[in-house]
FILO-246409 format. One record per residue: x, y, z of N, C-alpha, C, CB in turn; residue in three letters. Coordinates in pm, whole numbers, plus 50000, padded with zeros to 5 digits. Glycine has a CB too. Example, Ala and Ser with C-alpha at 12.3 -4.5 7.8 and 13.67 -1.06 7.14 Angstrom:
residues 2
513194943150780512304955050780513204967050780511314955350905ALA512854977550708513674989450714512905000350787514084994050572SER
//
This chain:
residues 519
485474776251894485444785751783486514796351802484044792351770MET487344798151700488444807851707488314817451590489834800651706SER487594828351612487294838051507488144850751526485794841551506PHE488684855651414489544867351418489124876951307491054863451404TYR489004889651343488454899851255489554908951202487404908151328LEU489554910551070490424920251005489574931050941491334913550900GLY489924943650965489224955050906490144962150809488724964751016LEU489564968250707490374975450609489664988250569490644966650484ASP490274999650606489775012750566490565017250444489895023250683ALA490055014050327490755017350202490275030850151490525006250095SER490695034450031490315047449976488815048549955491045049849845THR488195037749909486795038649868485835030549954486675034249728GLN486335023150052485425014550128485995010950264485125001950050SER485095006350350485445000250478485004985650470484765007850602MET485974976550484485684962350464486064954350586486414957050342SER485504942450595485864933450704485974919250654484824934250818CYS486754911350727486884897150700487074890050833488084894250602MET486294879550853486424871250974486914857450932485074870251052VAL487994852950994488514839550965488314830551087490014840150925ILE488074817951058487954807651161489184798651149486614799251146ASP490074799351245491314791651235491124777051274492384797951323VAL489944773351321489664759151348489244751951220488564757851455ASP488424758551140487934752351016488694757150892486444755250998THR489584766950911490364772850800489454778850694491274762150736ASN488434785950740487464792050648487324806950676486104785150660GLU487014814150569486554827950585485054827050613486864836950456ILE484644830950731483254828650773482354840850753483214824350918VAL482984852550729482144864350706482974874850632481594870150841TYR482334881450535482934892850466481834902850435483664888350336GLU482204915750441481264926150402482064938750372480194928650514ASN481414948150305482104960450269481114971850257482884958650138SER481524983450302480734995650290481415004650188480575002850427ILE480775006550073481325015649973480925029950009480825011949830ASN481915038650023481635052150069480715059649973482935059850087PHE480945058249843480155065749746478685062049747480705063649609GLY478375049049753476985044649745476295044249881476925031149681SER477035040149986476395038550117476355051650196477135028050198ALA477265060850167477335073450242477395085250145478575073450337LEU476365086950062476405097449958476465111650015475185096349870PRO476095113250142476085126550201477485132750210475475125950339GLN478505124450195479875129750202480405134150065480815119250262TYR479615132249961480005136749827481415131849791479945152149818ASN481655119249816482985113449793482835100449715483725110949928SER482395101549591482135089549512483385081049492481565093449377THR484555087349492485815079949476486625079749605486635086049365SER485995083549715486675082849844487325095749888487685072349839GLY487165106449810487755119149850486855130649806489175120849791PHE487085142249865486265153949840486725161349714486295163249960LEU485785167249644486155175249527486885187749572484895179049444HIS487895191649495488625203949520488965210349385489915201349606ASN488875223449379489195230349254490645228049214488915245249266GLU491505226049312492915223049286493065208049268493835228349401ASP493405203149150493485188649128494595181849207493695185848982PRO495525189549261496605183649341496155180449482497785193149346LEU495065186649527494595184749665493585173449669493965197849720ILE493865163449751492965152049769492805149649919493505139249696LYS491655154049972491345152050114490075143850126491195165650187HIS489905137550242488665130450273488125135650405488905115050280ALA486875132950429486245136650557486425124950653484725140250539ASP487185126550762487395115250854486105110150917488355119150963PRO485085118650921483815114050976483175103350888482845125850993LEU483515103350759483025092950668483575079350712483435095950521MET484855078850750485445066250797484795061950928486975067850814TRP484565071751015483955068751145482555063151127483915081451234VAL481765069951045480385065451024480345051850956479595075650941GLU481295049250868481305036250800481595024850897482345036250688SER482355027751003482635017451104481345013551176483695022351205LEU480575023551217479265020851278478385013051181478575034051319ASP478365017251056477495010950957477914996550930477505018850827LEU479204993950925479694980350901479274970951013481214980250885LEU479474975251138479094966751251477584965151259479644972551383PHE476834975451220475364974151216474954963551116474704987751180SER475624963151000475294953150899475654939150948476034956250768LYS476774937851018477134924751073476074919951171478514925351143MET475594929351250474554925951348473244922351277474314937651445LYS472904929851172471694926851094471784913251027471464937650989GLU473004909350991473204896350929473254885051031474484896350848ASP472954888551155472924878851265474294872551290471914867851236ASN475334880251258476664875451293476924878851439477764881551201TYR477284868751517477484870451660478894876051685477284856951736ASP478964889051710480264895651727480944891751858480094910551722LEU480214885551949480844881152075481824869752051479784876852176SER481754863451933482674852451902484064857251864482104843951790LYS484184870051830485474875351785486454875651902485314889451725ILE487594868951885488584868551992489584879951983489324855451989LYS489904884551862490874895251846490624902451714492324889751852ALA491074915151709490854923851593492164930951560489714934151620ILE492444932451432493444941951386492924948251259494844935151363SER493674957751204493124964851090494194970851001492214975451137GLY493714975450887494534981550783493934995050748494634972350657SER494795004950728494335018050685495115022750564494445028250798GLY494465029850473495175035450359496365043450411494235044350271GLN497535041050353498755047050405498795062150380499975040450344GLN499515068950469499895083050459498815092750503500275086150318HIS497525088850503496465097950544496575101450692495095091750516GLY496195113750728496375118350866495115124950920497555128050876SER494915123351053493745128751123494235136851242492765117151170VAL493585148351268494075158151364493015160451473494435171551294TYR493405157651597492475158751709492875170151801492415145551788LEU491875177651849492115189451931492245186452079491035199251910GLY492495197052155492655195852299491375190152361492995209552362ASN491575180952456490435174852523489855162852452489375184952542GLY490545158152351490005146952272489885134052353490885144452150TYR490755132552455490765119952529489435117452600491915119952631LYS488855128152652487565126552722486475121952626487155139852789GLU486565126552502485535122752405485595107952370485685131052279ALA486755101452390486875087352358486135078252457488325083452353PHE485545084052559484675076252648483275076352585484645082152795ASN483145068752474481965069652390480705064652461482185061752264PHE479605071952436478305067652487477585059552379477445079852530SER477065047852412476315039952313474985046152276476085025952365PRO474585056752348473325063552319473455072752197472845071552441GLU474695075452156474945083952039475785076151938475655097252080GLN475765080751814476625074351716478055079851730476095076651572ASP478995073051667480385077151677480625090751611481285066651613LEU479995092951498480235105251424479975117551510479345105651300LYS478855117951579478505129751659479455131651777477075128651709SER480115121051820481035122251934482465125651889481045109152014GLN482785122351765484115125551712484175139551652484515115151607ILE483095143751590483105156351515483615168251597481705159351466GLU483205169951724483655181851799485155182051830482885182751928PRO485835170651821487245170451863488225171251746487515157851942ILE487705172451624488595173651508489125187951501487855169851377LEU490445189451508491035202751493491255206151346492365203551569SER491145196251260491215198151115490075190151056492605193851055ARG489185196450985487945189950943488135180050830486955200350902LYS489215181150756489465171650648490825165050668489395178650510THR491005153550605492225145650620492895144250484491925131750681ALA494135149450467494845146750342495125131850328496155154750336PRO494955126450207495165112150186496305109850088493865105450135ILE496565097350058497725093449979497715099049837497815078449973TRP496565103049789496455108249653496865122849642495055106449603MET497055129449754497385143649754498815145849707497175149749894ASP499005155349616500345158449567500595173449568500555152949426SER500055180249669500095194849675501245200149761498795200249728SER502155191449805503155195749904504575195749849503085186750025THR504735198449721506085198849664506965209049734506025201949513THR506405220649763507165231149832507635226349969506315243849846GLU506765219750041507115214950174508155203850168505865209950247GLU508045195150068509065184750050510435191050028508705175549932CYS510465201349945511735208049918512285214750044511565218449808ASN511405220350124511845227050248512445217150346510675234550313GLU511805205550359512325195250450513675190250400511335183450462ILE513765187850268515025183050210516135193450226514825179750061ALA515795206150207516795216750222517255218250366516225229950171GLU516355215550460516685217550601517765207850650515435215950686ALA517715195350605518705185650656519435178350545518025175550746ILE519045180950420519675174350306518815163050254521035169050345GLY518625162550123517765152350062518265138350090517675154549911ALA519565136350084520115122950109519925118950255521605122550073GLU519955128850344519745125950486518305121550512520095138350573ARG517345128150446515945124050459515785109550416515015133250376VAL516405106150303516315092550250516965082450344516965091750113LEU518155085550393518875075850476518195073650611520305080550499SER517545084050663516855082450792515535075150776516625096150856ILE514705079850681513315075350676513055064050578512435086750640SER514025061350487513825050850388513155055650262513035039950447GLY512805068550255512185074350137512635088850124510635073350144SER512675093650001512825107949983511615115050039513025111449834GLN511715128350056510535135950095509525135149981510905150950129ALA508375129050009507375125949907506085133549936507105110649900ILE505465139149832504295147749850503185141149932503755151849716GLU502905128449905501775121949972502105117650115501335109849893ARG503385117450151503765112950285503295122850391505295110950294PHE503125117750512502435125450616503225137350666502105116450731THR504555136150676505355147250727505175160050646506805143450728GLY505375159650513505125171650433503695176950444505435168850288PRO502715167750460501335172150477501165179650609500375160050471GLN501805174750714501745181550843502385195450832502455173250953ILE503525196050763504185208950748503285219050675505525207250672ARG502615214650572501715223650500500595228550592501125216550376LYS500035219850672498995223650767499515234150864498465211350843PHE500715231850918501315241451012501495255150945502675236151062PHE501945255250821502195267950753500915275350718502985265450626LYS499885268050674498675274350623497655277350732498055265550519GLU497705270050843496715272050951497425270151085495505262050936ASP498295279451115499135278351235498295277151362500055290451246THR497185284451368496345284151488495745270151509495225294851478ARG495215264151404494625250751418495705240451448493855246851290SER496875242151388497975232851419498325233751568499215236051333TYR498405245951621498725247551763497655241351852498895262451796ALA496405241551805495295235951884495195220851869493975242351842ALA496055214851787496055200351767496865193751876496605196651628THR496225184851951496915177652058497475164352010495985175452175GLU496785157951915497235144851868497065143951716496455133551939ARG498095138651650498025135651507498075120451490499195142651428ILE497115115151420497025100851395497125098151245495705095051452HIS497545086151210497325080851077495915074951072498415070251039LEU495435072050952494115065850940494065053151023493785062750791VAL495125045351017495165032551089495065034551240496435024951056SER495895043251296495905045051441494665052451490497165052551485SER494095061151406492855068151441491715058251461492495078451333PHE491535049251366490435039651377490705029351487490215032551243LEU491965025751506492295016851618491985023551751493785012651613ALA492225036651759491915044251881490435043851912492385058851868SER489605044951809488155044251828487755030551882487415047251696ILE488365020051829488005006451875488295004452022488764996051794LEU489425009752070489795007552211489325018852301491295005952224VAL488765029552242488295040752322489415048152391487315035952425GLY490535049752323491685056852379492765058252273492245049452502GLY493875064252311494955066652216495625053652173495995075952276ASP495645050952044496355039351991497605044251918495445030951894ALA498735037651939499975042051873499995038251726501175035951944PRO500865044851654501145041651514502135030051510501705054251436ILE501905020151425502865009151419503995012751322502164996151375ASP505095005451331506275008551252506035006751102507434999851295LEU505144997551065504864995350925504265007650860503924983650908GLY503245013350922502585025150868503395037750898501175026450925ASP504025038051014504795049851053505945052850960505325048151191GLY506475042550894507595044650802507155051850675508235031450767ALA505875053650654505385060950538505075075450568504175054250484GLY505815081450663505525095150704506665104950679505185095250850MET507855099950641509065108550637509365114350775508885119950534ASN509045106750878509305111251015510015100751099508005115151082LEU509945088251058510455077251138511905074151102509585064751119LEU512715071851206514085066951185514055051751179515045071951298SER514385046051064514365031551050515365025051145514665027550906LEU516525031551163517575025751246517185025351392518865033651231ALA516435035451438516095036551579514685031651611516225050851624ASP513875029151508512475025151527511735035251615512395011151590ALA512045047951592511395058751666511385071251580512105061451803ASN510655081351625510615093851550511995100251547509585103551611TRP512365105351432513665111651414513615126151460514115110851267SER514425130151559514435144151601514735153851486515455146151712PRO515635149851395515975158451281514775160651191517115152351201GLU514075149951159512925151251069511765158551136512475137451022LEU511565155951265510505163051338510755178051336510405158051483LEU511995181951364512325196151369512205202651232513745198051423GLU512555195351127512475200850992511045201850942513295192250897ALA510125194951011508745194250962507855204851024508165180550990THR507785205151156506895214651223507265215451371505395210551206ALA506995226851437507345228251579506455219651668507225242951621PRO507035215051776506305207451879505645194851824505245216351943ASP506175189651717505545178151654505675165551739506145175751517LEU506795163951807506995152051892505875150751995508355152751963LYS505405162152049504365161752151503015157552095504235175452217ASP502865158451965501575155351903501515140851852501315164951788LYS502595133251872502665119451826502935110051943503745117751718LEU502245098851947502625088252041503855081051987501445078152062LEU504635075152074505785067352029505295055551945506645062452150ASP505955052551834505525041351749505805027951817506225041851613PRO505095017651772505245004251831505444994051720503995000451918VAL506064982651750506194971951650504844966751607507044960551704PRO504774961551484503554955151438503174943751530503704950151295GLY501874942051550501404931151635501344934451782502274919551617GLY501614946851821501544950851962500084951252008502214964751983THR499824945252120498474946052176498254960052231498254935352288LYS497144966452193496884980252237495684981252331496674989152117ILE495034970052359493914970352453492824960652415493354984252462GLY491654962852476490464955052443489434964352380489874947952569GLU488494958552308487464966552244486684974052352486514957552158VAL486374986652327485784995052432484294992152452485985009952399CYS483754997552559482384994252601481334998452498482085000752734SER481625008652419480675013152316480325001552224481265024852235TYR481324994252178481094983352083480534970952153482384979852011PHE480864969452280480294958352357478804960352375480994957052495VAL478444972552416477044975452445476194976252318476934988552522SER476744982352214475934985252096475874973651998476464997352026LYS476964965951987477014955551884477234941551937478094958851787TYR477474940152066477574926852124478954920852124476674917952053GLY480004928952106481354923752119481584918852261482394934552081PHE482484909352275482914904852407483884915152464483574890752400ASN483744918452589484614928652651486064924152656484124931952792SER486304911152639487684906052640488304905252500487704892252704ASN487574909752398488124909352263489354918352253487054913652159THR490484912552215491744919952211491864927652080492934910352227GLU492524939052089492784947351970494294948951956492074961351981VAL494784946251836496214947451806496444959151712496764934351746TYR497604965151724497924977051645497614974951497499404980751662ALA496954984851439496674984551297497934988651220495494993951262TRP497954985551092499064989551006498514995650877499994977550976SER499414998850785499005004350657498544993550561500135012250594GLY497884997550453497344987650361498434979750290496464994450259ASP499554986050256500624978550190501284968450284501664988050135ASN501664972250406502184962150499501184950950527502584968650628PRO499904954450541498904944050567498754934750447497554950450600CYS498844940250326498764931750207499954922350198498674940250082SER501124926950241502294918150246501984905850330503524925650302LEU501344908050445500954897050533499854888650469500494902350670VAL498854895250413497714888150355498084879750234496654897750317GLY499184883250169499634875650053500634864750091500254884849951LEU501024864250217501954853850261503384856350219501514840750209GLY503794869150216505134872550166505964879550273505014881450042ALA505854875450396506514882550505507994879150521505814879650633THR508494869050450509894865050464510674868650338510014849850491ALA511944873150353512764876050235512884863750146514164880950278PRO513004866450016513094855649918511814853949839513434842649986GLY510704859049894509434859149823509004873449802508354851149901THR508794877349678508344890749645506944890049586509324897649547ALA506284901449580504954902449522504994912749409503884906449629VAL504454909149295504264918649185502764919649159505034914249055ILE502264931749168500864934249139500784941849007500164942249254SER500074936048911499954941948779498574948248765500204931348667LEU498534961348782497264968348777497404981348700496734971048917GLY496564991148733496665004248669498085009348680495675014248733THR498615008748803500055009948825500554996148864500405020648936SER501784992948827502384980448871503184983148997503294974348760ASP503174973849090503964975349212504784962749238503044978249332THR505904964849302506794953949343507054956049490508134953749260PHE506764945949572507084947449714507464934049774505904953549791PHE508214934849882508654922649947509374925550077509554914749854GLY509544915050156510254916350283511744918150258510004903950372ALA512394925150351513824927750341514534922350465514104942950323MET515694916550444516464911650558517164923050632517484901350512SER517464933950560518084945750619517364958250569519614946350584GLN517294968950651516594981050609517424989750515516194989150731PRO517734984450397518474992350299517565002950238519064983250189LYS518185013250183517425023450113517855023749967517605037350179THR516915027549882517185028449739518075040549714515855029549657ASP519305038549668520205049949648519675060049547521555045149603PRO518785055649458518205064849361516935071449413517915057549231LYS516425066549525515285072949588513925069449530515455087249581GLY513855059349443512575055849383511755046549474512795049249247TYR512435037549542511755027849627511515033449767512555015049636GLY510625026849840510305030949976510505019150070508845036249986HIS510855022050193511025011750294510005014050405512475011850352VAL509205003950433508215004350541508544993250641506765002850486PHE507884993550755508014982650849507204970750804507584987050989GLY507684959050837506974946450809506234942550936507974935050762ASN504894941550933504154938251055504584925051119502694937751025PRO505214916351039505684903651094507094904851151505664892850986ALA507654916951147509004919351198509954922751085509514907151274GLY510854932151109511794936351007511194946950916512234924450925GLY511544946350789511184957150697510674951550565512384966250673PHE510074960250487509614956750353509904968450261508104953150353MET510004965550133510144976150034508894976649949511394973949946SER508674988249888507594989749792508074999249683506284994949860LEU507894995049559508275003149445507075003749351509544997249372ILE506725015749308505545017549223505975022049084504575027949285CYS505325016348984505595019448844504275024348782506165006948766PHE504225037148749502965043248707502445037648576503145058148694LYS503355035048481502945030048350502775014848352503975034148242ASN501675010348411501374996248419500394992348310500814992848557GLY499154989548350498134985748252497944996448146496804982948321SER498165008948185498025019948091498885017747967498415033048158LEU500155013947987501075011847875500694999447795502515010647925ALA500314988747863499934976447792498684978947706499674964947892ARG497734986247763496514989147688496774998747572495454995047781GLU497705008147590498015017647485498555010647361499025028147534ALA499445000847382499994993447268498934984547204501204984947312ILE498144977847289497074969347234496094977647151496314961947348ALA495724989247202494774997747131495385003547003494305009147222ASN496685006347007497355011946890497185002746769498865014046919LYS497214989546793497104980046683495754972846681498214969846693PHE494804977846762493454971946770493514957146803492694974046637SER494414953446895494544939546939493644937047059496014936246972PHE492954925647060492294921447183493324913647266491004912747153ASP492904909047385493894902847474494324888947426493344901847614TRP493494882247351493924869447290495024871947187492724862247224ASP494864882247107495904885747010497174890547080495404896646913GLN496994897647190498124902247271498934890247320497624910747392PHE498244880147373498914868147423499614860547310497914859047494SER498934859547196499504852447082500774859447032498484851446968LYS500794872647038501984880046997503184876447082501724895147005ALA502944873747211504034870147302504464855647285503614872547446LEU503494846847261503804832447264504164826647128502634824947318SER503634832347019503804826146888504514834946784502464822246835GLU504384847946796504844856646688506164863646717503794866946659GLU506654862446838507924868746876508684859046966507694882446948THR509934862446995510754853947082511414862347190511814846347000SER511814856247302512454863647411513644871847363512914853947521PRO513704884247410514744893447367514344901947249515984885947334GLY513284897547177512694905547070513714909346963512074918147127ASN514724900846945515794903346845516464916746866515214902646704ALA516514921046993517194933447027516344945947016518364935046942GLY515104944846970514224956546961513644959547099513094954146858ASP513794972047143513394975847279512594988847276514624977347370MET511904991147386511235004047404511285008147549509785003547354MET511145021047574510895026447708509425030247710511845038947743LEU508595022847786507135023847772506485034347861506505010547801PRO506985046747853506515057147944505505066047872507695065347998PHE504285061247866503225068647799502785080747880502025059547772PHE502955079948012502765091348102504055093048181501545089248198GLU504235104748242505415107048324505535095848426505335120948395ALA506685089348428506915077848516507495082448650507855067548449GLU507275074548753507855077548884509025068348918506795076548992ILE509155056948847510295047948866510785043448729509915035748955THR511785050148673512465062048723511625074548697513845063548659PRO512005085648757511235097848738511555103948603511535107948851ARG510535105148522510685111048389509675122248373510515100448277THR509885130548276508875140248238507905133848141509515152848178GLY507125142248075506175137247974506945134447845505015147647948GLU507695123447845508595120647733507955112247624509825113747783CYS506935104547659506335095447563507205083147542506085102447430GLY506665072447480507445060247459508605062647363506545049047406PRO509705055347385510885056547300511255042747248512085062947377GLN511685041947123511915029347055513375028347011510975027746934TYR513945016047021515335013546983515415000246909516265013447109PHE516175000046800516344987446729516204989246580515364977246778GLY515594979646514515454979746369514524990946325514944966146319SER514744995646204513925006646152512465002546140514455011346016SER512184990046102510794985646089510094985646225510744971546027SER510834981946328510264982146463509984996546507511214975346564PHE510985005146489510835019146530509685025746456512145026846506ILE509485021946330508405027846250507045021546277508735026446103ASN506995011946367505715005946405505154996346304504745016546429GLY506034990046226505554980946122505304966846174506544980446008GLU505704964046297505584950446350504844951046484506994943646367HIS503534949246480502704950546599503124940846710501244948346564ALA503344928446675503664918346777504964921846849503784904446713ALA505944927146776507214930846838507024942446936508244934546731LYS506144951746904505914962846996505204958047123505084973946928GLN504334948247107503664942547224504684935447314502554932747181ILE505554927347255506584920847335507504931347398507414910947249ARG507814941847323508734951947374508204958747499509024962247267ALA506904961647502506364968647619506414959547742504924973247593VAL506104946747727506124937547841507554935047889505444924147804VAL508464932747796509864930547836510424942847904510724926747714GLU510094954647853510584967047915510064968548057510194979147831ALA508794965648079508244966848213508914957148310506724964348211GLN509144944948265509804935048351511244938848379509744921148286ALA511984943448278513384947248299513494959748386514084949548166MET512604969248363512604981348446512354977848593511544991348396ASN511424968548615511104964348750512284957048815509864955348750MET512934948448739514084941248796515214950848830514584930448698ARG515554959648737516654969148760516384977648884516844978248637ILE515144982048901514844991249010514424984249139513755000648968HIS514554971149143514334963949270515604957349321513244953249251SER516684957849244517904950749283518594956949404518864950249168GLU518314969749432518914976149549518514969249679518524990749554TRP517404962149678516934955349799517944945049850515594948649774MET518644938649757519654928849797519124914849818520314933349919GLY517834913049832517254899849853516654895049720516164900149966ASP517464888449639516984883949509515894873549527518144878149424LYS514704876049475513614866649498513794853549421512284872949461PRO513504842649487513454829649419512024826149381514054818649509THR511084832449451509664830549422508994844149415508974821649531THR508164845949314507404858349301505924854949296507844866349174ILE505144861049383503704859349384503084870149298503134859849529LEU502274866149203501684875449107500214877649137501854870248964MET499804890249134498404893549157498034905249068498134896849307THR496774909249068496334920048981495724914748852497484929348950GLY495014923348782494254919148664495074912348557493584930748605GLY496264917848526497074912248417497744899148453498124922148375ALA497684895248581498314882548621497574870448565498384881548773SER496414872648504495684861648441496334857448310494224865748416LYS497194865948255497794863548125499084855448140498084876948053ASN499014842548113500154833648132501334837548044499764819148103THR501074841547921502154845247829502904857547878501604847847688GLU502174866947934502814878847991503664874948111501754889248032LEU503144866148196503894861948315505164854448277503024853148405LEU505144847348165506354840148124507494849948099506084831847998GLN507174861648047508214871848027508804876048162507634884147952VAL507944878448260508424882748392509274871848459507234886448483PHE508844859248449509614848648514510974846848445508834835348511THR511024848748314512304847748243513234859248279512074847348092ASP512694871248290513524882948324514084881748465512724895948310VAL513244877448560513694876548699514404863348729512494878048793PHE514214853148646514804840148674514264834048802516304841348683GLY512984836548828512344831748952511044824648918512084843549050ALA510644815549005509374808548991508224818149021509304796349085THR507224818148934506054826548956504864818049002505694834448828LEU504154823249101502934816749148501814827049144503114811049293LYS500704823149084499564832249075498714831049201498714829148950ARG498324842649252497474842949370496044846449330498004853149472LEU495084840049395493684843549373493054849149500492904831249324SER493894852249598493404857949724492854871849699494524858349830THR491654874449749491034887549736491054894749870489594886349683ALA490884907949865490814916149987492004913350078489494913550062ASN493204914350022494404910050093494724918550216495584910150000THR494354931450214494644939850330493824935450451494364954750297ALA492524932850431491684928150541492124914250588490204927750499ALA492514905650492492994892450530494284893550610493224883750405MET495194902450566496424904450642496144909150783497314914350572GLY495164918050797494794922850931494244911451017493754934250921ALA493424902750957492894891251030494034881851072491864883550944ALA494994879750982496174871651015496934877751132497104870250893PHE497094890951130497824897851238497124895751372497944912951207MET495794896351371495044894051495495234879751544493554896951473ALA495134870051451495224855951490496634852251537494824847051374ALA497654856651463499014852951498499444859151630499964857151389GLU499144871851649499594878551771498774874651894499534893551752ASN497564869651871496774864451983497184850152018495284864851949ALA498124844451940498634831051971497824819751914498724829352115GLY496914822751818496054812151765496774803451664494844818251700ALA497634809351581498264801951472499424810451419497244798551358MET500484804051375501624811451322501304816851183502874802451317SER502064826851140501874832151006502034821150901502854843450979TYR503044812750918503294802150820502084793050807504534793950859GLU501474789550919500284780950915499104788350850499894776551058GLU498954801050881497874808950822498034809950671497844822950884LEU499264812350626499494813350481499124800250412500974816950452PHE499544789150472499304776150411497814773150400499984765150491GLU497054777350501495644773650507494724783250433495214772650649LYS495134796150422494204806050368494634812350236494004816750468PHE495934812850206496384819450083496204810049965497864824050096CYS495404813949869495084805449755496074808049642493634807949708LYS496804797449606497814798449500497434788949388499234795249555VAL497524793849264497284785449148498264773649152497444793549015ASP497774761249141498674749549150499684748849036497864736849153PRO499434755748925500354755448813501344767148825499594756148679GLU502594763948860503624774048870504204777048732504734769348966PHE504754788848717505384792748590506884793548616504814806448535ILE507634785248547509074784248571509854791648461509514769448578GLU511014797448496511804804348395512464794548298512864812848461PRO512604799048175513374791648075514824796248085512794793847929ASN515774787448120517164791948141517754799248021518024780048174PRO517434794847902517974801647783517414815847771517644793647657GLN516134817347799515524830547791516084839647900513984829547805SER516274834148019516844842148128518234847148091516904833848257THR519004838848025520354842947983520294853947878521134830947929GLN519324853447790519144864047691518914877447762517964860847596ILE518064877147864517774889647935518964894448018516544887848024PHE519744885248070520954889348142521864897348048521704876948199GLU521894893547923522714900547824522104913947786522884891947700THR520774914647780520094926847736519944937347845518754923347683LEU519944933247971519684942648081520624954648081519794935548213LEU521954952948064522824964748062522484974547950524264960348049PRO522114969147835521744977847722520474985547753521564969547594GLN519494978547813518244985247849518504996047955517214974947902PHE519334992948051519645002548157520335015048098520544996048265GLU521175013047996521825024447932520795033447864522865019647828LYS519775027647803518705035747744517985043947852517695026747668HIS517765037847968517145045048079518015056648123516885035548197LEU519295054048139520215064548184520275076048085521615058748206GLU520295072847956520345083447854519085092047858520505077247715ASP517945085847888516695093347897516715103348012515515083747913LEU517385099548121517345107748242518425118448245517485098948362LEU519315118448149520385128548147519785142448123521435125248037VAL
//
């Protein structure tokens, strides 16, 4: 029996997945929803209420308690945890946890107490800012001013971003200097929970570390320039980062005694949820990209070289399988598609029919910029959607054309803002709610000129973590794991060469509309 455990500490839940690489089966899954299972933390959506809507923090003890609760449920389900050979995990990116002086002694956990009561006394900051926090604009500007905005981008792979950990650390230092000084160790969510598993300090991996505005991509280490621009003595509060897949120890005696883990169970460095999802979706090699169509649309994929987006919209993280990955987020995803459908009272069958039967690729030159809310790629203000083309289209007299226009605009915007990566995808894996719509996907495959494959894999971050444990423990290669566990719809969607050529002609015109908007 070769069982490997992947854990995922997401915004709203703590989940697990166990894979058996002998039978190629997922043999156990479970999840702890923070809102329903741990109501005492008053975090129905995974974060604490704050009068300031820009501030989004969580209680790290909620994550700690959920780990105990998850393993208790596995034990109650009579799952034999001694069968687990190796563990890795995923944590929501950018979130940070702050431990005070003497924290190392507390990691010698007693099985006579729960984890929460042993962790609580060592927190030098009682709450953890998470990826949803956008309260650090001032700190981002200060970091950019200290060494130059372009320098921040070239070193770290991202502009100084509000949700990233470096600006959050700087804000903590400025607002609570005494508590910052009393902080001996700063962890990401991923490395914090990995530390609990091994009962000692676990390093941050390069995949998650690249989402901090602190890591030098070229050196695979903390950047002295960025550290100095962020907060004093910061280097002393961070362990040196490690490559994805680094073994960090064995599961500590607390989990052996309390839940029945084998003392030889290996633990490998955890990563962020986006890098883990890259692995869980089987997209660790350049040439294959992933598009997730959800509330926000995202485009991510492996990179052969650690290039940076010259416009600063995209981000570069470490790839747990080695090398680097990019991630680009588009805020107006399902929101824009639903806004157009609702405008004309179309259901999704009518939406699909508008794409397949009532309009044609290129939309006869009628275009729109579908920014119903302020967009982040590219960065716009509250401009609202903009229409270009025939007067009847601009006046909203042709519902089907407006539906095609929003989908074509999203696909072209995504292609234009992903070309800086340099690795033109030949295959794109599609996931997310809207990926069920074949007519919509045909637009994306025509715009990109790439084969689309639909994925039905669920809980990809936990699966990626399980893959990381299995591959690095020597059980099976990533390629073998992808083949055996990643579920792909057997019907591929291929580009129509004529349609692709139409979009090649339209892309410069669409890009000019984008540029005019940003002037």
